[in-house]
C-alpha positions in Angstrom: -6.4 -0.8 -17.4 -2.9 -1.0 -18.7 -0.8 -3.9 -19.9 -3.8 -6.2 -19.5 -4.0 -5.5 -15.7 -7.2 -4.4 -14.2 -7.4 -2.2 -11.1 -10.8 -3.3 -9.8 -13.1 -1.3 -7.6 -13.7 2.3 -7.0 -10.4 4.2 -7.3 -9.5 7.4 -5.5 -9.9 10.2 -7.9 -7.4 12.8 -8.8 -6.9 16.1 -7.0 -4.7 19.1 -7.1 -1.7 17.0 -6.0 -2.2 14.1 -8.4 -4.4 15.1 -11.3 -4.5 11.8 -13.0 -5.6 10.0 -9.8 -3.9 7.7 -7.3 -4.9 4.4 -8.9 -5.6 3.1 -5.3 -8.8 1.3 -4.5 -10.8 3.4 -2.1 -12.1 0.7 0.2 -8.6 -0.9 0.6 -7.0 2.4 1.4 -9.7 3.1 4.0 -9.5 -0.3 5.5 -5.6 -0.2 5.8 -5.6 3.3 7.0 -8.0 2.4 9.8 -6.0 -0.7 10.6 -2.9 1.4 11.0 -4.7 3.9 13.2 -6.0 1.0 15.4 -2.5 -0.3 15.7 -1.2 3.1 16.6 0.9 3.4 13.4 -1.0 6.1 11.4 1.6 8.0 9.4 0.9 11.5 10.5 1.2 10.6 14.2 4.4 10.4 16.4 4.4 6.6 16.0 3.8 6.6 12.2 7.4 5.6 11.5 7.6 3.0 14.2 7.6 -0.7 13.4 4.3 -2.6 13.7 3.6 -3.8 17.3 4.9 -7.2 18.2 2.6 -10.0 17.3 0.2 -7.5 15.6 -1.2 -10.3 13.3 -2.5 -12.1 16.4 -4.3 -9.1 17.8 -8.1 -9.5 18.2 -8.9 -6.0 16.7 -7.2 -7.1 13.5 -9.8 -9.8 12.8 -12.4 -7.3 11.4 -9.8 -6.0 8.9 -8.7 -9.5 8.0 -12.4 -10.4 7.2 -12.8 -7.3 5.1 -9.5 -8.0 3.1 -10.7 -11.7 2.6 -14.0 -10.4 1.2 -12.3 -8.0 -1.2 -9.8 -10.6 -2.4 -12.6 -13.1 -3.0 -14.8 -10.5 -4.8 -11.8 -9.5 -7.0 -11.1 -13.2 -7.8 -14.7 -14.0 -8.6 -15.4 -11.0 -10.8 -12.2 -10.8 -12.9 -11.2 -12.8 -15.9 -8.0 -11.0 -16.5 -5.1 -10.3 -14.2 -6.1 -7.8 -11.5 -4.0 -5.7 -9.2 -4.4 -3.6 -6.0 -2.1 -0.7 -5.4 -1.7 1.0 -2.0 1.7 1.9 -0.4 0.3 0.7 2.9 0.5 -2.9 1.6 4.3 -2.6 2.2 3.6 -2.2 5.9 0.9 -4.8 6.0 2.3 -7.5 3.7 2.2 -10.2 6.3 -1.6 -9.8 6.6 -2.0 -10.1 2.8 0.3 -13.2 2.8 -1.8 -14.8 5.5 -5.1 -14.0 3.9 -3.9 -15.2 0.4 -2.5 -18.4 2.0 -5.9 -19.1 3.7 -7.7 -18.6 0.4 -5.2 -20.7 -1.4 -4.3 -17.8 -3.7 -0.7 -17.2 -5.0 0.2 -13.7 -4.0 2.5 -11.9 -6.5 3.9 -8.5 -5.7 5.2 -5.9 -8.0 7.5 -3.7 -6.0 7.7 -0.3 -7.6 10.7 1.5 -6.0 10.5 5.3 -6.3 13.4 7.7 -5.9 13.3 8.8 -2.2 13.8 12.5 -3.3 10.7 12.2 -5.5 8.7 10.8 -2.6 10.0 13.4 -0.2 9.1 16.2 -2.5 5.6 14.8 -3.1 4.9 14.3 0.6 6.2 17.8 1.3 4.1 19.4 -1.5 0.9 17.5 -0.4 1.3 17.2 3.4 3.5 20.0 4.8 0.6 22.3 5.8 -2.0 19.6 6.6 0.2 17.4 8.8 3.4 19.3 9.5 5.4 17.1 7.2 9.1 17.7 7.3 11.8 16.4 4.9 13.2 14.2 7.7 9.8 12.6 8.4 9.1 12.1 4.7 12.5 10.3 4.4 11.7 8.2 7.5 8.3 7.2 6.0 10.0 6.2 2.7 12.6 4.2 4.5 10.1 2.5 6.8 7.8 1.4 3.9 10.7 0.0 1.9 12.3 -1.7 4.9 9.1 -3.4 6.1 8.4 -4.6 2.6 11.9 -6.0 2.1 11.8 -7.7 5.5 8.6 -9.5 4.7 8.7 -10.2 1.0 10.9 -13.4 0.9 7.8 -15.7 1.3 6.1 -14.1 -1.8 6.8 -14.1 -5.5 7.8 -10.6 -6.4 9.4 -8.4 -9.1 11.2 -5.1 -8.5 10.7 -2.3 -11.0 11.7 1.3 -11.1 8.7 3.6 -10.5 9.8 6.0 -13.2 9.8 3.2 -15.9 6.0 3.0 -15.6 5.7 6.4 -17.3 6.1 7.5 -20.9 9.4 9.5 -20.9 8.3 11.4 -24.1 5.5 13.2 -22.2 
């Protein structure tokens, strides 16, 4: 909990690449990762940098993910008195789904867009994924660009605030 914001649910724990943890809710990451796999857009694959398929929100196989997301959002809303947040970079690709679900639940979705220097992202992806996935600097840059482009293309219907990723950290450390 920081700045009065709660990150509810079981979060992904730290590892050798991110000792402090990822601050990402495990079930949301799993759900969104599986959705991207089902849509043929999983990041380590050839099509990982491609735009989402046309009319992906209307696809039948999306319904189980939509149901899961609705359930999580309802659970968070029912169990939290303070402001709560969910962090996962995949949301930038799947924002239209979040918008649709929140609209159906009559919830005002507010997004904090944390923009990170692409060089930092490329270095992080290379460090973590070069051996495991064959990550290249070009692919890492394409992933950064795709996530940011998708987000900016879909954010206009949502209340949002842009912040610099580096500003979230104490510079004295």
